[in-house]
GUFI-781660 format. One line per 5 residues: number of its first residue (from 1); for each residue x negated, y negated, z negated of N, C-alpha, C. Coordinates in steps of 0.1 Angstrom, whole numbers, plus 5000, padded with zeros to 4 digits. Atoms other than C-alpha are relative to their C-alpha. Layout:
# GUFI-781660
NUM> X Y Z X Y Z X Y Z; ...
//
This chain:
# GUFI-781660
1> 5003 5010 4990 1008 0463 4806 5006 5007 5014; 4996 4998 4989 1023 0465 4840 4991 4994 5012; 5009 5004 4988 1005 0463 4873 5009 4994 5010; 4993 5007 4991 1017 0439 4899 5001 5010 5013; 4996 4991 4988 1035 0458 4931 4990 4993 5010
6> 5007 5005 4988 1013 0456 4962 5011 5001 5010; 4992 4999 4987 1029 0447 4993 4993 5008 5012; 5007 4991 4989 1024 0474 5021 5005 4993 5012; 4997 5005 4987 1021 0461 5055 4996 5012 5010; 5002 4989 4990 1026 0486 5083 5011 5009 4998
11> 4990 4989 5001 1047 0518 5088 4992 5012 4993; 5004 4985 5005 1044 0552 5071 4999 5010 5013; 5002 4990 4991 1033 0582 5090 5015 5007 5005; 4985 4993 4999 1070 0597 5088 5008 4989 5009; 4993 5007 4991 1084 0565 5104 4995 5000 5013
16> 5008 4998 4987 1059 0566 5132 5004 5012 5009; 4996 4987 4993 1067 0602 5140 5014 5000 5003; 4987 5001 4996 1104 0596 5139 5002 4990 5013; 4997 5006 4988 1101 0568 5165 4995 5007 5012; 5004 4994 4990 1079 0587 5187 5008 5013 5004
21> 4990 4989 4997 1104 0617 5186 5011 4994 5007; 4989 5006 4994 1131 0595 5196 4995 4994 5014; 5004 5002 4988 1111 0581 5224 4997 5010 5009; 5003 4986 4992 1101 0616 5237 5014 5004 5005; 4987 4993 4997 1138 0626 5237 5006 4989 5010
26> 4996 5010 4989 1148 0593 5258 4995 5001 5012; 5008 4996 4988 1121 0599 5282 5003 5014 5007; 4996 4988 4996 1129 0634 5285 5014 5000 5008; 4989 5001 4993 1164 0625 5295 5001 4989 5012; 5001 5009 4991 1157 0595 5315 4992 5001 5014
31> 5008 4999 4987 1129 0606 5339 5006 5008 5009; 4994 4994 4990 1147 0633 5356 5011 4992 5010; 4990 5009 4994 1176 0608 5364 4991 4988 5008; 5006 5012 4991 1152 0581 5377 4993 5009 5011; 5008 4995 4987 1132 0606 5400 5011 5003 5010
36> 4989 4996 4990 1165 0615 5418 5000 4987 5010; 4999 5012 4992 1165 0578 5429 4989 4999 5012; 5012 5001 4990 1131 0582 5447 4997 5014 5006; 5003 4987 4993 1135 0617 5460 5001 5000 5014; 5001 4998 4985 1129 0628 5495 5016 5001 5006
41> 4986 4999 4994 1163 0622 5516 5002 5013 5006; 4998 4987 4996 1158 0655 5533 5003 5011 4989; 4998 4992 5009 1155 0673 5501 5014 4998 4994; 4987 5003 5006 1186 0655 5488 5011 5006 5010; 4991 4993 4990 1204 0666 5520 5002 5015 4998
46> 5001 4983 5002 1194 0703 5516 5008 5003 4987; 4994 4998 5013 1205 0700 5479 5015 5000 5001; 4986 5001 4999 1239 0689 5487 5006 5008 5010; 4993 4989 4990 1245 0713 5517 5000 5012 4993; 4999 4986 5009 1235 0742 5493 5013 4999 4991
51> 4987 5001 5009 1262 0729 5470 5012 5002 5008; 4988 5001 4992 1287 0724 5498 5003 5016 5005; 4998 4984 4993 1279 0762 5511 5006 5008 4988; 4997 4992 5012 1282 0775 5475 5017 4997 4995; 4988 5003 5005 1315 0756 5469 5010 5008 5011
56> 4992 4994 4989 1329 0769 5505 5002 5015 4997; 4998 4987 5003 1321 0805 5494 5008 5004 4987; 4992 4999 5012 1338 0801 5460 5014 4999 5003; 4985 5003 4998 1369 0786 5474 5006 5011 5008; 4994 4987 4992 1372 0815 5501 5003 5011 4991
61> 4999 4987 5009 1368 0842 5475 5013 4997 4991; 4991 5005 5010 1391 0822 5449 5015 5000 5007; 4987 5002 4993 1419 0814 5475 5003 5013 5009; 5001 4991 4991 1414 0846 5496 5004 4997 5013; 4998 5006 4986 1414 0826 5527 4987 4994 5005
66> 5012 5005 4994 1387 0817 5552 4998 4985 4999; 5003 5016 5002 1370 0781 5545 4988 4998 5011; 5011 5004 4991 1349 0763 5570 4994 4988 4995; 5010 5011 5004 1321 0741 5565 4999 4993 5015; 5001 5006 4987 1324 0715 5596 4989 4989 5000
71> 5012 5011 5000 1293 0695 5606 5007 4991 5011; 4997 5009 4991 1306 0664 5623 4988 4990 5004; 5012 5009 4995 1277 0650 5643 5002 4986 5003; 4997 5013 4998 1296 0619 5653 5001 4992 4989; 5000 5007 5011 1304 0608 5617 4990 5003 4991
76> 5012 4997 5008 1272 0624 5603 5006 5003 4987; 4993 4994 5011 1294 0642 5577 5001 5015 4998; 4997 4985 4997 1300 0677 5566 5012 5001 4991; 4986 4999 5007 1335 0684 5557 5004 5016 4997; 4999 4987 5003 1348 0715 5539 5016 5000 5001
81> 4985 4999 4996 1382 0726 5554 5005 5014 5001; 4993 4988 4999 1409 0752 5554 5010 4998 5009; 4990 5002 4990 1434 0759 5580 5014 5000 4992; 4986 5001 5006 1470 0748 5569 5009 4996 5010; 4993 5003 4991 1496 0750 5593 5008 4987 4999
86> 5003 5001 4984 1501 0728 5616 4984 4996 5002; 5014 5006 4999 1464 0716 5609 4991 5004 4990; 5009 4997 5009 1438 0714 5584 5000 4994 4986; 5001 5005 5014 1434 0709 5546 4985 4996 4997; 5013 5004 5005 1404 0689 5535 4998 5004 4986
91> 5004 4994 5013 1387 0705 5505 4988 4990 4994; 5010 5008 5004 1357 0682 5504 4993 4993 5010; 5007 5006 4991 1334 0659 5520 4984 4996 4996; 5014 5002 5005 1295 0655 5519 4993 4988 5010; 5007 5010 4992 1279 0622 5534 4986 5002 4999
96> 5014 4998 5000 1243 0623 5544 4994 4989 4992; 5007 5011 5006 1218 0603 5524 4995 4990 5011; 5004 5010 4990 1207 0569 5542 4987 5005 5008; 5014 4997 4992 1180 0575 5570 5000 5014 5004; 5001 4986 4996 1189 0612 5575 5013 5002 5012
101> 4991 4998 4988 1205 0622 5609 5001 5015 5003; 4998 4986 4995 1221 0656 5618 4997 5000 5014; 5002 5000 4984 1208 0662 5655 5005 5012 5006; 4996 4988 4993 1221 0696 5661 5002 5012 4990; 4999 4986 5010 1233 0731 5646 5001 5011 5010
106> 4998 4987 4992 1228 0765 5660 5008 5012 4992; 4992 4988 5007 1248 0797 5653 5013 4998 4994; 4987 5004 5007 1282 0781 5648 5008 4999 5011; 4990 5000 4989 1314 0781 5667 5006 4986 5000; 4996 5013 5000 1327 0749 5680 5015 4997 4997
111> 4985 5003 5003 1360 0733 5669 5004 4990 5008; 4995 5012 4993 1361 0700 5686 4985 4995 5006; 5012 5006 4994 1336 0679 5706 4991 4993 4988; 5008 5007 5010 1306 0669 5684 5003 5005 4985; 4998 4993 5012 1318 0692 5656 4997 5014 4999
116> 5003 4986 5000 1304 0726 5647 5005 5005 4987; 4994 4993 5013 1319 0750 5621 4992 5013 4997; 5003 4987 5005 1307 0777 5598 5010 5005 4993; 4989 4994 5007 1331 0802 5586 4996 5007 4986; 5005 4996 5013 1329 0814 5548 5015 5010 4999
121> 4989 4992 5001 1352 0845 5544 5003 5005 4985; 4996 4997 5014 1371 0859 5512 4992 5010 4995; 5008 4990 5005 1349 0888 5510 4984 4998 4997; 5014 5004 5000 1318 0866 5506 4992 5001 5010; 5008 5003 4988 1304 0868 5541 5001 4988 5006
126> 5002 5014 4995 1293 0839 5558 4992 5001 5015; 5009 5001 4989 1274 0828 5589 4986 4993 4997; 5013 5007 5001 1237 0819 5591 5001 4989 5011; 4999 5012 4993 1229 0786 5606 4987 4994 5000; 5012 5008 4998 1200 0763 5616 5005 4985 5001
131> 4996 5014 4999 1208 0725 5610 4987 4991 5002; 5012 5010 4997 1183 0700 5627 5001 4986 4994; 5000 5013 5007 1176 0671 5606 4989 4990 5004; 5010 5012 4996 1158 0638 5616 4999 4989 4989; 5001 5011 5008 1144 0613 5593 4988 4991 5005
136> 5009 5008 4991 1125 0586 5613 4992 5011 5009; 5009 4991 4992 1098 0606 5631 5000 5014 4996; 5000 4984 5004 1101 0637 5610 5012 5008 5004; 4988 4989 4997 1120 0668 5621 5001 5011 4992; 5000 4988 5010 1131 0694 5599 5012 5010 5006
141> 4987 4989 4996 1155 0727 5602 5002 5004 4987; 4995 4996 5013 1174 0735 5573 5007 5014 5004; 4993 4986 4993 1182 0773 5578 5007 5006 4987; 4991 4992 5012 1209 0790 5558 5003 5015 5004; 5000 4986 4997 1211 0828 5556 5016 5004 4997
146> 4987 4996 5003 1245 0846 5557 5003 5006 4987; 4997 4993 5014 1241 0867 5525 4991 4994 4989; 5007 5005 5009 1218 0844 5506 5006 4987 4996; 4996 5014 5003 1227 0812 5487 4991 4989 5003; 5010 5010 4998 1196 0795 5494 5000 4994 5015
151> 5001 5004 4988 1187 0773 5522 4984 4995 5000; 5016 5003 4996 1150 0771 5536 4998 4988 5009; 5002 5013 4994 1136 0738 5547 4987 5003 5009; 5011 4996 4991 1112 0744 5577 4996 4987 5008; 5003 5012 4991 1092 0716 5594 5001 5002 5014
156> 4998 4998 4984 1099 0711 5631 5016 5005 5002; 4989 4992 4998 1129 0724 5648 4998 5014 5005; 5002 4985 4998 1133 0761 5647 5011 5006 5006; 4989 4994 4992 1156 0781 5670 5003 5013 4993; 4993 4986 5005 1176 0813 5660 4990 5010 5002
161> 5010 4991 4996 1152 0834 5679 4987 5001 4994; 5013 5000 5009 1122 0824 5659 5000 5004 4988; 5000 4995 5013 1135 0834 5627 5003 5015 4999; 4996 4984 5001 1147 0870 5636 5012 5001 4993
//
């Protein structure tokens, strides 16, 4: 005697677990990428600036030549440059996110009108700075320290004498 086969409706536990695992992996990959789209523009600026500083330090050490991070207030860009006779060689450029405005910079030597520069030397030394940022009514200061890789973001505009 043979029994008639039953038709099973639904999924097995193993099939459900596999689908849930795939969904979890996709969410784990997608969520960080989507959250970048909605992140704070000032934080985005600081992250980009940190990367530009680290690259300038690395290029100076690699090429054994001074590299300059130039803050162009008129064009609202940060350029990475190296002196190349008779002028400058552009090594990189960083544009600010929409809505973020560079209002000023302290503790840097001027190159030209509305441009300020930070120097990064082959021995790893560099200059500290404070970059004044505006986003709408908010004012922030991004403070970079000469011997540390990090940049601290402080509310308001902080002058050099205030940080010691």
